[in-house]
Structure formats: structure tokens, C-alpha cells
N, CA, C and O atoms as a Maestro MAE file, in Angstrom:
{
 s_m_m2io_version
 :::
 2.0.0
}

f_m_ct {
 s_m_title
 :::
 protein
 m_atom[208] {
  # First column is atom index #
  i_m_mmod_type
  r_m_x_coord
  r_m_y_coord
  r_m_z_coord
  i_m_residue_number
  s_m_chain_name
  s_m_pdb_residue_name
  s_m_pdb_atom_name
  i_m_atomic_number
  :::
  1 25 101.598 137.318 192.121 1 A "MET " " N  " 7
  2 3 102.017 136.677 190.878 1 A "MET " " CA " 6
  3 2 102.008 135.159 191.020 1 A "MET " " C  " 6
  4 15 101.734 134.454 190.048 1 A "MET " " O  " 8
  5 25 102.304 134.642 192.213 2 A "ASP " " N  " 7
  6 3 102.299 133.193 192.394 2 A "ASP " " CA " 6
  7 2 100.910 132.613 192.200 2 A "ASP " " C  " 6
  8 15 100.779 131.485 191.725 2 A "ASP " " O  " 8
  9 25 99.874 133.352 192.556 3 A "LEU " " N  " 7
  10 3 98.511 132.865 192.365 3 A "LEU " " CA " 6
  11 2 98.219 132.652 190.877 3 A "LEU " " C  " 6
  12 15 97.590 131.662 190.503 3 A "LEU " " O  " 8
  13 25 98.667 133.566 190.042 4 A "ILE " " N  " 7
  14 3 98.467 133.430 188.592 4 A "ILE " " CA " 6
  15 2 99.242 132.222 188.075 4 A "ILE " " C  " 6
  16 15 98.733 131.474 187.240 4 A "ILE " " O  " 8
  17 25 100.456 132.025 188.558 5 A "ARG " " N  " 7
  18 3 101.255 130.866 188.132 5 A "ARG " " CA " 6
  19 2 100.595 129.560 188.555 5 A "ARG " " C  " 6
  20 15 100.608 128.590 187.798 5 A "ARG " " O  " 8
  21 25 100.023 129.520 189.747 6 A "ILE " " N  " 7
  22 3 99.367 128.296 190.211 6 A "ILE " " CA " 6
  23 2 98.110 128.020 189.397 6 A "ILE " " C  " 6
  24 15 97.808 126.865 189.097 6 A "ILE " " O  " 8
  25 25 97.383 129.055 189.044 7 A "ILE " " N  " 7
  26 3 96.202 128.862 188.177 7 A "ILE " " CA " 6
  27 2 96.633 128.296 186.830 7 A "ILE " " C  " 6
  28 15 96.009 127.367 186.318 7 A "ILE " " O  " 8
  29 25 97.703 128.855 186.250 8 A "PHE " " N  " 7
  30 3 98.230 128.310 184.993 8 A "PHE " " CA " 6
  31 2 98.719 126.882 185.182 8 A "PHE " " C  " 6
  32 15 98.567 126.050 184.287 8 A "PHE " " O  " 8
  33 25 99.306 126.590 186.343 9 A "ALA " " N  " 7
  34 3 99.815 125.244 186.613 9 A "ALA " " CA " 6
  35 2 98.686 124.228 186.655 9 A "ALA " " C  " 6
  36 15 98.883 123.072 186.282 9 A "ALA " " O  " 8
  37 25 97.524 124.635 187.097 10 A "ILE " " N  " 7
  38 3 96.382 123.717 187.143 10 A "ILE " " CA " 6
  39 2 95.766 123.561 185.755 10 A "ILE " " C  " 6
  40 15 95.392 122.456 185.363 10 A "ILE " " O  " 8
  41 25 95.660 124.645 185.023 11 A "LEU " " N  " 7
  42 3 95.034 124.577 183.699 11 A "LEU " " CA " 6
  43 2 95.986 124.024 182.640 11 A "LEU " " C  " 6
  44 15 95.628 123.115 181.891 11 A "LEU " " O  " 8
  45 25 97.186 124.571 182.581 12 A "LEU " " N  " 7
  46 3 98.214 124.156 181.613 12 A "LEU " " CA " 6
  47 2 99.552 124.099 182.344 12 A "LEU " " C  " 6
  48 15 100.264 125.102 182.405 12 A "LEU " " O  " 8
  49 25 99.902 122.943 182.897 13 A "PRO " " N  " 7
  50 3 101.095 122.849 183.745 13 A "PRO " " CA " 6
  51 2 102.392 123.374 183.123 13 A "PRO " " C  " 6
  52 15 103.142 124.062 183.817 13 A "PRO " " O  " 8
  53 25 102.698 123.086 181.848 14 A "PRO " " N  " 7
  54 3 103.960 123.613 181.307 14 A "PRO " " CA " 6
  55 2 104.020 125.142 181.269 14 A "PRO " " C  " 6
  56 15 105.097 125.724 181.397 14 A "PRO " " O  " 8
  57 25 102.882 125.784 181.097 15 A "VAL " " N  " 7
  58 3 102.880 127.256 181.068 15 A "VAL " " CA " 6
  59 2 103.228 127.807 182.446 15 A "VAL " " C  " 6
  60 15 103.987 128.769 182.554 15 A "VAL " " O  " 8
  61 25 102.682 127.207 183.494 16 A "GLY " " N  " 7
  62 3 103.009 127.649 184.845 16 A "GLY " " CA " 6
  63 2 104.486 127.491 185.153 16 A "GLY " " C  " 6
  64 15 105.090 128.365 185.773 16 A "GLY " " O  " 8
  65 25 105.071 126.384 184.725 17 A "VAL " " N  " 7
  66 3 106.500 126.160 184.954 17 A "VAL " " CA " 6
  67 2 107.324 127.120 184.106 17 A "VAL " " C  " 6
  68 15 108.337 127.643 184.572 17 A "VAL " " O  " 8
  69 25 106.903 127.356 182.873 18 A "PHE " " N  " 7
  70 3 107.620 128.285 182.003 18 A "PHE " " CA " 6
  71 2 107.653 129.684 182.601 18 A "PHE " " C  " 6
  72 15 108.685 130.353 182.551 18 A "PHE " " O  " 8
  73 25 106.543 130.132 183.163 19 A "LEU " " N  " 7
  74 3 106.504 131.454 183.781 19 A "LEU " " CA " 6
  75 2 107.447 131.537 184.982 19 A "LEU " " C  " 6
  76 15 107.934 132.617 185.318 19 A "LEU " " O  " 8
  77 25 107.699 130.412 185.619 20 A "GLN " " N  " 7
  78 3 108.564 130.395 186.806 20 A "GLN " " CA " 6
  79 2 110.048 130.264 186.443 20 A "GLN " " C  " 6
  80 15 110.874 131.012 186.967 20 A "GLN " " O  " 8
  81 25 110.397 129.323 185.553 21 A "VAL " " N  " 7
  82 3 111.810 129.018 185.313 21 A "VAL " " CA " 6
  83 2 112.281 129.268 183.885 21 A "VAL " " C  " 6
  84 15 113.481 129.181 183.623 21 A "VAL " " O  " 8
  85 25 111.395 129.569 182.970 22 A "GLY " " N  " 7
  86 3 111.803 129.750 181.574 22 A "GLY " " CA " 6
  87 2 112.001 128.402 180.898 22 A "GLY " " C  " 6
  88 15 111.296 127.441 181.207 22 A "GLY " " O  " 8
  89 25 112.950 128.327 179.986 23 A "LEU " " N  " 7
  90 3 113.190 127.103 179.226 23 A "LEU " " CA " 6
  91 2 114.227 126.199 179.884 23 A "LEU " " C  " 6
  92 15 115.016 125.557 179.192 23 A "LEU " " O  " 8
  93 25 114.229 126.148 181.185 24 A "ALA " " N  " 7
  94 3 115.174 125.300 181.926 24 A "ALA " " CA " 6
  95 2 114.735 123.841 181.856 24 A "ALA " " C  " 6
  96 15 113.714 123.516 181.249 24 A "ALA " " O  " 8
  97 25 115.510 122.978 182.478 25 A "GLY " " N  " 7
  98 3 115.225 121.551 182.451 25 A "GLY " " CA " 6
  99 2 113.897 121.192 183.090 25 A "GLY " " C  " 6
  100 15 113.245 120.235 182.670 25 A "GLY " " O  " 8
  101 25 113.485 121.956 184.112 26 A "ALA " " N  " 7
  102 3 112.208 121.686 184.776 26 A "ALA " " CA " 6
  103 2 111.038 121.854 183.807 26 A "ALA " " C  " 6
  104 15 110.040 121.140 183.907 26 A "ALA " " O  " 8
  105 25 111.157 122.784 182.882 27 A "PHE " " N  " 7
  106 3 110.098 122.998 181.888 27 A "PHE " " CA " 6
  107 2 109.942 121.772 180.994 27 A "PHE " " C  " 6
  108 15 108.826 121.308 180.756 27 A "PHE " " O  " 8
  109 25 111.064 121.248 180.501 28 A "TRP " " N  " 7
  110 3 111.007 120.086 179.613 28 A "TRP " " CA " 6
  111 2 110.541 118.836 180.358 28 A "TRP " " C  " 6
  112 15 109.820 118.006 179.804 28 A "TRP " " O  " 8
  113 25 110.957 118.708 181.612 29 A "LEU " " N  " 7
  114 3 110.490 117.600 182.430 29 A "LEU " " CA " 6
  115 2 108.983 117.694 182.640 29 A "LEU " " C  " 6
  116 15 108.288 116.678 182.622 29 A "LEU " " O  " 8
  117 25 108.484 118.893 182.834 30 A "ASN " " N  " 7
  118 3 107.054 119.064 183.041 30 A "ASN " " CA " 6
  119 2 106.268 118.730 181.773 30 A "ASN " " C  " 6
  120 15 105.180 118.160 181.856 30 A "ASN " " O  " 8
  121 25 106.797 119.070 180.625 31 A "ILE " " N  " 7
  122 3 106.123 118.693 179.371 31 A "ILE " " CA " 6
  123 2 106.034 117.174 179.271 31 A "ILE " " C  " 6
  124 15 104.987 116.633 178.916 31 A "ILE " " O  " 8
  125 25 107.124 116.491 179.580 32 A "LEU " " N  " 7
  126 3 107.126 115.031 179.546 32 A "LEU " " CA " 6
  127 2 106.115 114.454 180.536 32 A "LEU " " C  " 6
  128 15 105.349 113.556 180.186 32 A "LEU " " O  " 8
  129 25 106.107 114.961 181.759 33 A "LEU " " N  " 7
  130 3 105.164 114.470 182.759 33 A "LEU " " CA " 6
  131 2 103.724 114.749 182.358 33 A "LEU " " C  " 6
  132 15 102.847 113.918 182.592 33 A "LEU " " O  " 8
  133 25 103.470 115.894 181.762 34 A "THR " " N  " 7
  134 3 102.117 116.230 181.325 34 A "THR " " CA " 6
  135 2 101.669 115.317 180.190 34 A "THR " " C  " 6
  136 15 100.503 114.928 180.131 34 A "THR " " O  " 8
  137 25 102.577 114.977 179.299 35 A "LEU " " N  " 7
  138 3 102.227 114.060 178.214 35 A "LEU " " CA " 6
  139 2 101.959 112.653 178.732 35 A "LEU " " C  " 6
  140 15 101.100 111.946 178.206 35 A "LEU " " O  " 8
  141 25 102.699 112.246 179.767 36 A "LEU " " N  " 7
  142 3 102.503 110.914 180.339 36 A "LEU " " CA " 6
  143 2 101.233 110.835 181.189 36 A "LEU " " C  " 6
  144 15 100.627 109.771 181.315 36 A "LEU " " O  " 8
  145 25 100.848 111.945 181.757 37 A "GLY " " N  " 7
  146 3 99.641 111.990 182.571 37 A "GLY " " CA " 6
  147 2 99.433 113.396 183.071 37 A "GLY " " C  " 6
  148 15 100.374 114.037 183.539 37 A "GLY " " O  " 8
  149 25 98.241 113.876 182.982 38 A "TYR " " N  " 7
  150 3 97.957 115.267 183.323 38 A "TYR " " CA " 6
  151 2 98.215 115.555 184.800 38 A "TYR " " C  " 6
  152 15 98.750 116.613 185.134 38 A "TYR " " O  " 8
  153 25 97.850 114.643 185.679 39 A "ILE " " N  " 7
  154 3 98.001 114.848 187.125 39 A "ILE " " CA " 6
  155 2 99.482 114.960 187.532 39 A "ILE " " C  " 6
  156 15 99.817 115.859 188.302 39 A "ILE " " O  " 8
  157 25 100.380 114.087 187.050 40 A "PRO " " N  " 7
  158 3 101.794 114.277 187.405 40 A "PRO " " CA " 6
  159 2 102.344 115.630 186.941 40 A "PRO " " C  " 6
  160 15 103.189 116.221 187.612 40 A "PRO " " O  " 8
  161 25 101.874 116.107 185.818 41 A "GLY " " N  " 7
  162 3 102.297 117.424 185.338 41 A "GLY " " CA " 6
  163 2 101.844 118.533 186.267 41 A "GLY " " C  " 6
  164 15 102.597 119.470 186.533 41 A "GLY " " O  " 8
  165 25 100.619 118.435 186.763 42 A "ILE " " N  " 7
  166 3 100.101 119.439 187.693 42 A "ILE " " CA " 6
  167 2 100.887 119.409 189.000 42 A "ILE " " C  " 6
  168 15 101.278 120.456 189.517 42 A "ILE " " O  " 8
  169 25 101.115 118.219 189.528 43 A "ILE " " N  " 7
  170 3 101.846 118.090 190.792 43 A "ILE " " CA " 6
  171 2 103.246 118.680 190.660 43 A "ILE " " C  " 6
  172 15 103.696 119.419 191.535 43 A "ILE " " O  " 8
  173 25 103.927 118.359 189.579 44 A "HIS " " N  " 7
  174 3 105.275 118.876 189.362 44 A "HIS " " CA " 6
  175 2 105.255 120.397 189.219 44 A "HIS " " C  " 6
  176 15 106.109 121.081 189.783 44 A "HIS " " O  " 8
  177 25 104.303 120.925 188.482 45 A "ALA " " N  " 7
  178 3 104.233 122.372 188.265 45 A "ALA " " CA " 6
  179 2 103.984 123.111 189.577 45 A "ALA " " C  " 6
  180 15 104.641 124.114 189.858 45 A "ALA " " O  " 8
  181 25 103.051 122.629 190.371 46 A "VAL " " N  " 7
  182 3 102.766 123.292 191.648 46 A "VAL " " CA " 6
  183 2 103.978 123.186 192.566 46 A "VAL " " C  " 6
  184 15 104.291 124.132 193.289 46 A "VAL " " O  " 8
  185 25 104.658 122.051 192.544 47 A "TRP " " N  " 7
  186 3 105.852 121.873 193.372 47 A "TRP " " CA " 6
  187 2 106.956 122.857 192.974 47 A "TRP " " C  " 6
  188 15 107.593 123.455 193.842 47 A "TRP " " O  " 8
  189 25 107.185 123.026 191.675 48 A "ILE " " N  " 7
  190 3 108.214 123.959 191.188 48 A "ILE " " CA " 6
  191 2 107.857 125.385 191.585 48 A "ILE " " C  " 6
  192 15 108.733 126.140 192.008 48 A "ILE " " O  " 8
  193 25 106.608 125.764 191.459 49 A "ILE " " N  " 7
  194 3 106.199 127.125 191.801 49 A "ILE " " CA " 6
  195 2 106.295 127.353 193.304 49 A "ILE " " C  " 6
  196 15 106.748 128.413 193.734 49 A "ILE " " O  " 8
  197 25 105.884 126.395 194.099 50 A "ALA " " N  " 7
  198 3 105.911 126.557 195.561 50 A "ALA " " CA " 6
  199 2 107.340 126.536 196.098 50 A "ALA " " C  " 6
  200 15 107.635 127.173 197.110 50 A "ALA " " O  " 8
  201 25 108.227 125.804 195.423 51 A "LYS " " N  " 7
  202 3 109.611 125.669 195.879 51 A "LYS " " CA " 6
  203 2 110.370 126.983 195.755 51 A "LYS " " C  " 6
  204 15 111.231 127.274 196.586 51 A "LYS " " O  " 8
  205 25 110.075 127.768 194.755 52 A "ARG " " N  " 7
  206 3 110.844 128.991 194.506 52 A "ARG " " CA " 6
  207 2 110.115 130.140 195.081 52 A "ARG " " C  " 6
  208 15 110.580 131.276 194.988 52 A "ARG " " O  " 8
  :::
 }
 m_bond[207] {
  # First column is bond index #
  i_m_from
  i_m_to
  i_m_order
  :::
  1 1 2 1
  2 2 3 1
  3 3 4 2
  4 3 5 1
  5 5 6 1
  6 6 7 1
  7 7 8 2
  8 7 9 1
  9 9 10 1
  10 10 11 1
  11 11 12 2
  12 11 13 1
  13 13 14 1
  14 14 15 1
  15 15 16 2
  16 15 17 1
  17 17 18 1
  18 18 19 1
  19 19 20 2
  20 19 21 1
  21 21 22 1
  22 22 23 1
  23 23 24 2
  24 23 25 1
  25 25 26 1
  26 26 27 1
  27 27 28 2
  28 27 29 1
  29 29 30 1
  30 30 31 1
  31 31 32 2
  32 31 33 1
  33 33 34 1
  34 34 35 1
  35 35 36 2
  36 35 37 1
  37 37 38 1
  38 38 39 1
  39 39 40 2
  40 39 41 1
  41 41 42 1
  42 42 43 1
  43 43 44 2
  44 43 45 1
  45 45 46 1
  46 46 47 1
  47 47 48 2
  48 47 49 1
  49 49 50 1
  50 50 51 1
  51 51 52 2
  52 51 53 1
  53 53 54 1
  54 54 55 1
  55 55 56 2
  56 55 57 1
  57 57 58 1
  58 58 59 1
  59 59 60 2
  60 59 61 1
  61 61 62 1
  62 62 63 1
  63 63 64 2
  64 63 65 1
  65 65 66 1
  66 66 67 1
  67 67 68 2
  68 67 69 1
  69 69 70 1
  70 70 71 1
  71 71 72 2
  72 71 73 1
  73 73 74 1
  74 74 75 1
  75 75 76 2
  76 75 77 1
  77 77 78 1
  78 78 79 1
  79 79 80 2
  80 79 81 1
  81 81 82 1
  82 82 83 1
  83 83 84 2
  84 83 85 1
  85 85 86 1
  86 86 87 1
  87 87 88 2
  88 87 89 1
  89 89 90 1
  90 90 91 1
  91 91 92 2
  92 91 93 1
  93 93 94 1
  94 94 95 1
  95 95 96 2
  96 95 97 1
  97 97 98 1
  98 98 99 1
  99 99 100 2
  100 99 101 1
  101 101 102 1
  102 102 103 1
  103 103 104 2
  104 103 105 1
  105 105 106 1
  106 106 107 1
  107 107 108 2
  108 107 109 1
  109 109 110 1
  110 110 111 1
  111 111 112 2
  112 111 113 1
  113 113 114 1
  114 114 115 1
  115 115 116 2
  116 115 117 1
  117 117 118 1
  118 118 119 1
  119 119 120 2
  120 119 121 1
  121 121 122 1
  122 122 123 1
  123 123 124 2
  124 123 125 1
  125 125 126 1
  126 126 127 1
  127 127 128 2
  128 127 129 1
  129 129 130 1
  130 130 131 1
  131 131 132 2
  132 131 133 1
  133 133 134 1
  134 134 135 1
  135 135 136 2
  136 135 137 1
  137 137 138 1
  138 138 139 1
  139 139 140 2
  140 139 141 1
  141 141 142 1
  142 142 143 1
  143 143 144 2
  144 143 145 1
  145 145 146 1
  146 146 147 1
  147 147 148 2
  148 147 149 1
  149 149 150 1
  150 150 151 1
  151 151 152 2
  152 151 153 1
  153 153 154 1
  154 154 155 1
  155 155 156 2
  156 155 157 1
  157 157 158 1
  158 158 159 1
  159 159 160 2
  160 159 161 1
  161 161 162 1
  162 162 163 1
  163 163 164 2
  164 163 165 1
  165 165 166 1
  166 166 167 1
  167 167 168 2
  168 167 169 1
  169 169 170 1
  170 170 171 1
  171 171 172 2
  172 171 173 1
  173 173 174 1
  174 174 175 1
  175 175 176 2
  176 175 177 1
  177 177 178 1
  178 178 179 1
  179 179 180 2
  180 179 181 1
  181 181 182 1
  182 182 183 1
  183 183 184 2
  184 183 185 1
  185 185 186 1
  186 186 187 1
  187 187 188 2
  188 187 189 1
  189 189 190 1
  190 190 191 1
  191 191 192 2
  192 191 193 1
  193 193 194 1
  194 194 195 1
  195 195 196 2
  196 195 197 1
  197 197 198 1
  198 198 199 1
  199 199 200 2
  200 199 201 1
  201 201 202 1
  202 202 203 1
  203 203 204 2
  204 203 205 1
  205 205 206 1
  206 206 207 1
  207 207 208 2
  :::
 }
}
């Protein structure tokens, strides 16, 4: 399942984070990071998925 989340994290970072944590604060932070720059959103999403 983590492989699917990481693929989503690369393609659409907020979706990967949502699948991992739901509507928690990390999800909203990832949306903000993705809007500010796609790469920071990817890094944050992969970090959240790998951390848990």
C-alpha cells in the first residue's frame, strides 16, 4: 500500500498525504506547499508517508 501512496505523492502530493493521514493538519500543510511549489509538496508528501 505504501508504494501506491508514494506514486500518488509524486503525481498529486495532497492525495498521497490524504490517503496516509486523512484531513489532518499535514494534509492542509501539503496543499499549501504544493501551491507554493510542486517540489516542496512532493518532498513533504514522501516524508509523511515514509515517517509513518
